[in-house]
C-alpha positions as CSV (number, residue, x, y, z in Angstrom):
1,M,-100.4,-50.5,-52.7
2,K,-99.5,-49.1,-56.0
3,K,-98.6,-45.7,-54.3
4,S,-96.3,-47.3,-51.7
5,L,-94.5,-49.5,-54.3
6,S,-93.9,-46.1,-56.3
7,I,-92.6,-44.5,-53.2
8,L,-90.2,-47.5,-52.6
9,V,-88.9,-47.5,-56.2
10,L,-88.2,-43.8,-56.0
11,L,-86.4,-44.2,-52.5
12,C,-84.3,-47.0,-54.0
13,A,-83.5,-44.9,-57.1
14,S,-82.6,-41.9,-55.0
15,L,-80.3,-44.2,-52.8
16,A,-78.6,-45.6,-55.9
17,V,-77.7,-42.2,-57.1
18,A,-76.7,-40.8,-53.9
19,A,-74.8,-43.7,-52.4
20,P,-71.8,-43.5,-54.8
21,Q,-71.5,-39.7,-54.2
22,V,-71.4,-40.2,-50.3
23,Q,-69.1,-43.1,-50.7
24,A,-66.7,-40.9,-52.8
25,Q,-66.8,-38.2,-50.2
26,T,-66.1,-40.5,-47.4
27,S,-63.1,-42.2,-49.0
28,A,-61.9,-38.7,-49.8
29,K,-62.0,-37.9,-46.1
30,K,-60.2,-41.1,-45.2
31,T,-57.4,-40.1,-47.6
32,V,-57.1,-36.9,-46.1
33,K,-57.1,-38.1,-42.6
34,K,-54.3,-40.8,-43.5
35,S,-52.0,-38.3,-45.1
36,A,-52.5,-35.9,-42.2
37,K,-51.4,-38.7,-39.7
38,K,-47.9,-39.0,-41.2
39,P,-45.6,-36.5,-39.5
40,A,-43.0,-34.9,-41.6
41,A,-39.4,-36.1,-41.1
42,K,-37.7,-34.0,-38.5
43,A,-34.2,-32.8,-39.1
44,A,-31.9,-33.6,-36.3
45,P,-30.6,-30.6,-34.4
46,A,-26.9,-30.0,-34.9
47,E,-26.1,-30.1,-31.2
48,A,-27.4,-33.7,-31.1
49,D,-24.5,-34.8,-33.3
50,D,-21.8,-34.8,-30.6
51,G,-20.2,-38.2,-31.3
52,E,-22.5,-40.3,-29.3
53,D,-23.2,-42.6,-32.2
54,E,-19.6,-43.4,-32.9
55,G,-19.9,-46.9,-31.8
56,T,-17.8,-48.2,-28.9
57,P,-15.3,-45.7,-27.5
58,D,-11.7,-46.5,-27.6
59,V,-10.4,-46.7,-24.1
60,K,-6.9,-48.2,-24.8
61,T,-5.0,-45.1,-23.8
62,A,-7.7,-43.7,-21.3
63,V,-7.2,-43.6,-17.5
64,S,-9.9,-45.6,-15.7
65,V,-11.5,-45.1,-12.4
66,D,-13.8,-47.5,-10.7
67,Y,-16.8,-46.4,-8.6
68,K,-18.6,-48.3,-6.0
69,C,-22.1,-47.1,-5.6
70,E,-25.0,-47.9,-3.2
71,L,-26.9,-51.2,-3.4
72,G,-24.0,-53.1,-4.8
73,N,-23.8,-51.1,-8.1
74,S,-20.5,-50.3,-9.8
75,L,-19.3,-48.3,-12.8
76,T,-16.2,-47.4,-14.5
77,I,-15.2,-44.0,-16.0
78,F,-12.5,-43.7,-18.6
79,T,-11.0,-40.2,-19.3
80,N,-8.5,-39.1,-21.8
81,A,-6.3,-36.1,-21.0
82,E,-6.4,-35.0,-24.7
83,D,-10.3,-34.9,-24.8
84,D,-11.9,-33.3,-21.8
85,K,-15.2,-33.0,-23.7
86,H,-16.1,-36.7,-23.4
87,I,-15.7,-39.5,-21.1
88,A,-16.5,-43.2,-21.5
89,L,-18.7,-44.9,-18.9
90,R,-19.0,-48.6,-18.5
91,W,-22.4,-49.3,-16.9
92,G,-23.1,-53.0,-16.7
93,K,-21.5,-54.7,-19.6
94,T,-22.0,-51.7,-22.0
95,L,-19.6,-48.9,-22.7
96,H,-21.1,-45.6,-23.5
97,R,-19.6,-42.3,-24.7
98,L,-20.9,-39.2,-22.8
99,S,-20.5,-35.7,-23.8
100,R,-19.7,-32.7,-21.4
101,V,-22.6,-30.4,-20.7
102,P,-21.6,-27.0,-19.3
103,T,-22.8,-26.1,-15.8
104,T,-22.7,-23.0,-13.6
105,T,-22.1,-24.9,-10.4
106,G,-18.8,-26.4,-11.4
107,A,-20.1,-30.1,-11.2
108,N,-18.9,-32.3,-13.9
109,R,-21.9,-33.2,-16.0
110,F,-21.7,-35.7,-18.9
111,E,-24.6,-37.0,-21.0
112,N,-25.6,-39.4,-23.7
113,R,-29.0,-38.4,-24.9
114,K,-29.5,-41.3,-27.2
115,Y,-29.4,-43.7,-24.2
116,G,-30.7,-41.3,-21.8
117,L,-27.5,-41.6,-19.4
118,L,-26.5,-38.6,-17.3
119,W,-23.4,-38.6,-15.0
120,I,-22.9,-35.9,-12.5
121,G,-19.8,-35.8,-10.6
122,I,-18.9,-33.6,-7.6
123,P,-15.8,-33.8,-5.5
124,A,-17.5,-35.9,-2.8
125,K,-19.4,-38.4,-5.0
126,G,-21.2,-39.1,-8.3
127,I,-24.6,-40.0,-9.5
128,L,-25.8,-41.8,-12.7
129,L,-29.4,-40.9,-13.9
130,D,-31.6,-42.1,-16.5
131,S,-32.8,-38.9,-18.1
132,K,-35.4,-40.4,-20.1
133,T,-37.4,-41.9,-17.2
134,G,-36.0,-39.5,-14.5
135,H,-34.8,-42.3,-12.4
136,Q,-31.6,-42.8,-10.4
137,L,-29.5,-45.7,-11.8
138,A,-26.8,-45.4,-9.3
139,N,-26.2,-43.1,-6.4
140,E,-23.5,-42.3,-3.9
141,C,-20.9,-43.5,-6.3
142,K,-17.4,-43.0,-4.9
143,S,-13.9,-43.8,-6.2
144,A,-11.2,-45.1,-3.9
145,A,-9.9,-41.6,-3.7
146,Q,-13.4,-40.1,-2.7
147,E,-13.8,-43.0,-0.1
148,S,-10.5,-42.1,1.8
149,M,-11.6,-38.4,2.0
150,P,-12.7,-37.3,5.4
151,A,-16.4,-36.7,5.7
152,A,-17.4,-33.0,6.1
153,A,-18.1,-31.9,9.5
154,P,-21.7,-30.8,10.0
155,V,-22.1,-27.1,10.3
156,D,-23.5,-25.8,13.7
157,P,-25.8,-22.8,12.7
158,A,-25.2,-21.2,16.1
159,H,-21.5,-21.0,15.5
160,S,-21.7,-19.9,11.8
161,L,-22.7,-16.2,12.9
């Protein structure tokens, strides 16, 4: 009994000495983990500052074109002859400023990366996309001028040779 009591006392003493060291090492690891989780602040790229955050666009002198889209959606695009790099787009009750994105196809492409809006306009129609989720917001959008254009005749492959 005296022998087991001695062993028990030695075990308790060694635990009393070792426990603070283990606890200190554990708290140091937690500190390192917490500081590693904080990402460094990212600098905004220069191209992202294209005026999209300037607040509500001024459309007093702009020319507006109303578009009617599938599923009863509608939107309005405001253009200014002095600034062909931007448009204002009214979607719902909100007016957004979109910046031109160059294309190789000749389509008019305007985007607001902050809100994830992407407008693609071709001579026959336009489409509004949510670039953050990859969904269509409005498709087959046509102005009054586009609706009055005759539909393109289908091409017969046998006669195209």
